[in-house]
N, C-alpha and C positions, 0 to 999 in steps of 0.2 A: 288676324290683320284683314284689311279688307281687300288684298290681292291687287292693289294697283299700283306696287312698286315696280320699278322697272330698271334694267341694268345699265350702268353708263360707267363705263373706264373701270371696272371693277367694282363700283360702287353702286348699291342700290338706291332708288330714289322714290319718295312718296309725295301725294301733292298736299295742300295746306289744309285742304278738307278732310284728309285722313289724321291730323293729328291727335285727335281723340282716341285714336288706337294706340297711342304712345305714352306710356305713363311718365317716362322719362325722358326728358328733352334737355339738349347739350348747346347752349349757344357759345360760340366761339369769336364772336364779335368783342372787339376790344371793351372796357368797362363802362368807358364812356357811352358807348354804343347802346350798352344793356341796360345801363342808368334812364335812359331816356324812354326806353319799352324794350319789352321782350314778350316773347310766348309765355302766357302762365303756366307760372311753375317750373318754368326752366331755371337751370343752372348755368353760370358764368362759368366756365371754362376757357379763357382766351387763349388762341393760338399766338395772337400778336398782340402786346397792352397798347396803352394809348401811345406811349414814347415812340416803340418799336413802329407801330403802326405810322405815326408822323414820320418818322425817321426813313422808311421805305418807302412811301409816299413821295416824299422831298426826292430822293434819288431816283424814283422812275421816272421823274420831268426829264433827267438829264440822261438815264443809262436803264431803259426797261429791263436788260439783260443782267445788270449788276443787281437791279431791284429784286428780280425774280431768284437768283443766287442767293444773296443777303435772306431774303424773307425765308427761302427755304432753310437756311440752316439755323436760324432764329425759331422757325416755326417747329424744325424739328427737336431742337432742345426743350422746348415748350410742352409739345407733346410726349417727351420722354418722361420730363418731371411729372405729368399727369397720370401715365403709367405707373410710376412709384409710388404716387400719394394718393390722389382722388380717385383713382380708378382700381387701386391694387386690390380691394377686397369684393370688386364686383363678380357676381357669379358666372358661371358659364353661359347661362341663358339670357343674360341682359341683353337688353334691345333698345337702345336708345335713340331718339333720333336726333341729328346735327345739324344745325344750320348757322350760317354767316349772312352776309348783307345782301349777296344775290344767286347762293347757292355755287359757289365757286370754289376758287383754291383753299382758302382756309378750312371750308366743312368738307370739303372732299378730302384732303389731306389727312383729318383726323378720323373721319369714317372709313379712307381705307386702311389705317393702321389697327384702329379697331378690329375690323372685317377680319385683318391678317391673323390677328390675335386670336379669333374664334368667337370673338362677341358677333351677334346679329344686328350690327347698327348700320341704321341708313341715313341717308341725305334727304334733307326738305328741297324738294324741287323748287326753284326760283328763290330759294332762300327765305330771308325777313321781308325782302319786297314783295313775294309772292303772298305771305301769310299777311301782309297790311292789306294787299289788295282782297283777300279773303273777308278780312274783319267789316272793310267799310261793303262788301257786297251784303253780308250776314247781316250787319246792322241795319240795312235798308228793309230786311226781309224778317228777319226773327221776331222782332219786338210785335209785328202784326198778328204773331199766332195766339197771344194773349190776351184775357178779359181783365181789365185793370178796375181797382177800388181803390181811389185816390184820398187821401185823407188830407182834408185842406183846413184851415184855419188861421187866424190873424197871429203875426209873431208870438210867440211866448205859450202859444194855447196848449204845447204839448202833443205835437203834432209827431215829432220824433220819438219820444218817448212811449207813446201808442204803439207806434209801428215797432219799435223794441218789445213791447210787451206781447202783440200780435205774435211776432216771430218767437218768441217762449212759449206762448200757448200751443204753438202747432201750426200757425197761419203761413201760408207761401208769402214771403215778402222780398221786395228788391229795395236794397239801401241805397240810395243815389249819392246823398251828401257821405255817406260811410266809402262808396267808390271814389267821390270827388276829394274826401278830405276838406270838405267846406260846408259850412251851415247854408250857404247860399243869399248871403247879405253882407253890407259895406262891412259890419262887424264881425263876420261867418268864419274868418280864417282861424282855424285851429291851433293852439298854441303847441309849438314843438315840431313843428313839421311843416314842409311844403305840399303845394298840391300836385297829382302827377301832372306830366303833360298830356295833353289831348290824346296822343296816340296812346298812352299808359292807361288813362282814363277808358277808352274806347276796347283795349284789350281786357280790362278787367271787368267793363259792363258786359261785354259777349260772353266772356266766361261766365257771369253771374245768369244772365239770361238762359244758357245753355245748362243750367241745371235746375231749370223752373220746369213744372209738369203743365203743360198747355190744359189738361182737363180740370186744374183747379185754378181758383181767380187768383190775379196777384194783389196784394195790398202795397201801396207804394204812396211816398208823401209827393204833394203838389211842387211843382218846382218851374221855374222861369225856364227860358231858352239856354241861361249860362247859369252855372253853379261855380260863383268865384271865376275863376280865370278858364273853366271848362266849358263846351258847349255840347248840349245833349244832341242825340239825332232826331231828325225830323221824324222817322217812323215810329220812336218812343214817344215823343212830345203828342204826335197824332193818336196813338192808341190811347193814350191816359186821357186825352180832351174827349173821347169819345166813351169813356170809363163811368162807370157810378161814381158820384164824389160824396164824400161823406164832409161835411163842416163842421169842425169841433168848436164848439161856442165854451170859451172857460172863463170864469170871475177875473176881473181887472187885477186882483190882489195877486190871485194866484199867477198870471202872467208875469208880473211883477217881480215875484219870490224866484219864480224860473229861473228868468233872464238871469237875475243876480248869481245865481247858482252856477247858470253855465258859461257865465261871461265874468267868472271872479277872477280870472286871470289877469283882466284890466286894473283889478283894485290896486296891485301893488305896481302897475305901470300905467298910471293915470296920462301920461306925455304920449303913451303908445296910442289911446284910445283918440286922443285929441287928434294926433297924426290919421288918424281912421276917419274922424270924421270931415277933415278938410276937405275932401272931394265932394262934399255935399253943400259946399259953400254958394256954387252956382245955383242950386235948387233953392238954398234955404236963406240965403245972403248971410253976409259976414258979423252982422249984429246977433242973429241966432247961433250961428257957427261959436262965438266969441262967449256966448251966453253957456250954451253945452260945455265947451273946453274948461270953463271956469267951475262949474257945477262938478265935472270929473276930477279936476284938480284939487277941489275942495272936499273930495268924497261924498257929495250929496246923490247917493245912486238914486235912493227910490226916486228924486224929483227928476233926474236925469232920464231914469228910463220911462219914467210915464210920459215925458214931454215927446220922448224919441216916439213912443208908441202913438201917440194921439197926432203929432204932428208930421212925422214921416212914414213908418212902417203902415200903421193901419189906413191911411186912405191910399197908399200904392198897392198895399195886398188887396184889399176890398174892389180895386178898379181890375186886378188881373182876376180875381177870383168870378169877377162879374162877366169878364169877357170870355174864361175858358171855361169855368166849371161849374155852371149853372144849370145844365142842361136836361136832358132826363135821366131819372134815378137817384137825381139829388135829394141827400136828406142834410137835417140840421142835429146833430150830437150833441145834447148838453153834457158838459164836463165840470161836476161842483169841486173836483181836486184834480190835481197833477201827482198827489202821492201815489208811490208805487203800486200800494194794495189796491187804489181806487182804478187805476189806469190797468191793472191785472182784470179786476172784475168788469172793466168795460171790454176789454179786449174779447174776453169770453163772451160776452155780451154781443159783441159785434158779429165774431165769427158765426154764431148761431143764427142770427137775425140776415146776415149778407150773404154767406156762402151758398146758402142753400138757393134764396132768390137768385144769385148770380149763374149757378150751375143750371138754373130752371131757365134763365134766359138764354144761356147757351146753347140748349139743346134745339 
């Protein structure tokens, strides 16, 4: 342990900067609070559930004493249930960090009980709010530690698949679209799931960055400021735009085939695709959008994808690429195929030609 813990009312507290010292994290906030965001790898063990928290909060407005009395009774029952179920098999050496919203009564109550049992539980000083301040401060600093190799390319060129191939080859990668659960375009929402909140995205991003080695280059896919509904931190964007840019050039037929594969979920729900195209009306006009919607409803996928690339995606991406990723060290990479074997070979070739160069530049 870092030694920064301090005693408080029988409970030891640690700062958010010391969370890495604790493999087990317990979030005692309500399930709704936990769902919005939480410390990475924390387990949800609410001292008050959503309904109980609402009830006690309403009571507090009229009688703080009655609310505290009821809250203590409910919390005691919930903590007792945890001891008899979730925590029953924990070893004597168990040393979790416990947190609530502000490092107040909810986390202090559980931490004190765990400590009295004999476990070495500690409370997060300042709670989740202190953790959020820590995340914001770290995301303004940590991204600047790394040297980035940015994979650019027009929509459908295979950037995400190449990044996955690089990761499989042993390269150090940062999967921003995976963290955002979005492909970064108007049609980029992933089927069967929602994007994380902005706070949850930032928590996941800082956790991913904390696992990277600053002595090695980081391969990352080019992104704009927003990935769907979440926003990239300025420090990371700035670092990426100072990095080495690799522009992937892929034949048009390969791009169309790749997009048909990745967006196949729209084939069964063309009306959903049409609704996703509607926000583009101001940019392209009603007649063109109606034409694209008719193509979708008629299953004319090759023609639709071709027009979307030519008239929407390619012009937008080319302008963004010109503004942000054509500086010093930029290179063009020809990709004749986006087949797995071809991308695997390309990934090994890029590692051999890029990593040594980036390491030399960083010395």
